N, C-alpha and C positions, 0 to 999 in steps of 0.2 A: 735357583742356581746360585752357587756360591762362587765368589771371586777371591783369588789369593793375591794379597798385596804384600810385597817384601819391602821393609823399612831398613835402610843402612845408616851408619853414623854420618854426622854432618861434615861439611867441607873443612871446618876449622881443625878437625882432628884427622884429616885425610892422610897426613904423613905418619901418624902414630900407628903402631901395630896393635890391633884389637883382635884378640883371639876368641872373643865371645861369638857364639852363633847368632845369625840374624834373627830378628823377631818376626814371626808370622802373625798377621792380623787378618782375620776372616771377616769380610764385609758382605752383607746380603745385597744381591743385585735387584734393581727395581723391577717389579713385576710388569710394569707398563699398563696401558689402558685395557679394560675388559673388552672381549670380542663384541661386535654389534649384535643387537637382538634381532632375530628374523622378523620380517614384516608380517603382519596379520592381514591375510587376504580373504575376502569373501567374493564368490563368483555370482553372476546374475541368476535370478530365480524369478519364476512367474509370480506376479502379484495379482494379475487378472488375465486369464486366458483370452486369446483372440476370439472375437465373435465372428464365426464364418457363415456366410450365406451361400447356400448351394446354388451354383450358376444354372440359370434356366436352360441353356442349350444342353448341358449335361443331364439335367433332370428329365428333359423331354426325350433324350436318347437313352435314358436308363444307364448312364455311364458313371463309373466311379473313378477316382483318381487321387493323386497326391502331388504336392508341390514342396520343394525344399528351397528355403530362403536363407540368405545371409544378411544380417542387419547389424547396425550399430546400436548398442544399448547405451543411450545417452545417460549422463550423470543425473538427469532429472527423471529417469525411469521410462522413457519412451523408446520405441523401435523406430529408427530413422535410417535413411539411405539404404533401404532394402533392395537386394538384387536377387533375381531368380537363378538358382543353380541348376534345378531340374524340374521339369513338368512332364510327368509320365504319360499324360493324355493331352497333348497340346491341341488347341483349337476348340475346346469346350468351355473356356472361361475360368478354368481352375486357377491359373496364375493371377488373373485380375482379382478374383475373389480372395486369394491368400494375401495379396498386397493390401487390399482394403481391410481385411481382418487384422493385419499387423498394426494398423493405425488405431485400433480399438484396445490394444493390449497395454498393460502396465507391468513393468519389470523392476524389481529391486536391482539397482546398479551394482557393478563391481566396486569394491572398496579396498583400499590399501591403507592400513593403519587408521581405519575409520573415515578416510576421505574418499568420496565418490569420484570415479573417473570413467570416461568412455571406454567401451570394450566391444569387440566383435562377438556375435553369437550366431549359430546356425540352428534352424529348427524346421520341422516338417509339418505342413498342414495336410491332414488326411480327410478325404471326402468319401463318405459311405452312404449308400441309399438306405432309407428307412425300411425296416421290415414291414411287409404288408401281409395281413392275413389273407389267405386264399383257400380255395377248395382243397380238401385233403388229397394228398398224392396217392395215386393208385398203387396197389402192390406191384412188385416186379413183374413185368410182362403185361401189365394192364389190369383193369378191374371192371367187372360187370355190375350194373346197378338196376334195380327194378323200377317200376313206374313211380314209386314213392321215394326214390333216392336211396334205398337201402342197398348195401353192398352184399352181393351174392357170395356164397361160400365156395363157389367154383370159379376158377380162372377162365378167361376167354380162350377158346380154341381157334387159332387163326388158320384159315384156309390159305390166306395170303397175308403174311405179316408186313406191316408198313415199315419200310427201312429207308432212311434218307440217303440220297446219293449226292455227288458233288454239285450237280446242277440245281439242287434244291437250296443251296446256300444263298441267302439274300445278298444283293450287292452291297448294301449298307454295312452288313456284318463283315464282309471281306475287306472293307476299307478301314476297319478298326484294327487296333492291335489285338491280338488274341485275348478274349476275355477269359475269366476263370471258368465260366459256365455259360453256354448258350443253348437254350432249349425252351420247350413250351409244354404245357399240359392241355391236351385237346380232348373234348367230349363230343361224341357223335351218337345219334340215334341209330339203332340197329334195325334194318329192314328184315322182313321175313325171309328174304333170300340170302341174308348175311352181308349185303352191301351196307355201306354207311352213308348217312345223310345228315343234314342240319348240323354240320360240324362247326365248332367254335373253339377258339383258344380261351381258356379260363385263366391262364397265367403265362407269362413269358419273361425270359431273361436273356439279354438286356431288353428293356422296353424301347419302342420307337425305332427298331432296326429291322422290322419286318419278319422277326423270328416267328411270331404267332401265326401269321398268314402262311409262311412257308411250311410250318409244322402241320397246319390244317391240310395243305395240299398233299403232304406225305401220307397222312392218315386216311385220306379219302381213297388212296390206292389200295388200302387194305380190305380184307374181306374175312368175315367170321364163318367158321364151320357151323352149320345148323344141323339139327335144332339145338337150342340152348337148354342144357340140363338145369332147369330152374326150380324143380320141385313144385312147390305151391306158389312161387312168386309169379306175379302177373307182369306182363309186358304192357306197353313197349319198353324195350330194354335200352340202356345207355351204356356205352363202353367209354372208359377214360384211358388214355394212353399218354405216356411221356415220351416226347421225341427230343433227342439230344443231337446237336450238331457239333462236329469236330472241325476246327479251323485248320486248314492245311498249312 
């Protein structure tokens, strides 16, 4: 920016007539101080993830869950003053396990221009059951197996198909929030008249809620059409069925 300064003759000659034009002098205006530099900020990041222990009540019940916590990330890199914002499956010990895990974590703190400071951070602890190998799932509609455990190439023909009804739902399952999947794989020995016996649950989800026992009761109501077209396969035969429960 340029400023225009007008210079006029001095006071001693104020009474004289001076027809000369005034002199214009251009003077640069001071640019002033430079704008402040933006602060350099780094946000908290995990240095060591929390070590989470699966709570025993949830493990026994076969329940999964997650907990959201809000903590202060101290300038020394610890999670302190944590509070539970959400526990999707309360009563199974997930909140307590998440809080205990927070104490094992290390976090690089928030910094402003290289100086560490306290900051709030929100994170979620997720608990998932380990995958367990189980017997192979039968084909859709069930599978027939010979005395040696070999899968027959013919599907079972049901004279009376086992179908769960509302009264089959175990009480422990009804008390839970609706799980993603509730069901069991049941294996039974086939009698010569098509009735089923020696039934057992080979896998169930969730565990500890009575799902396997309930599924066994459902399958026992079923009956196969006889005879079984087994070709050269030898009995006694085993039928495997997957029973799925839908939570109302």
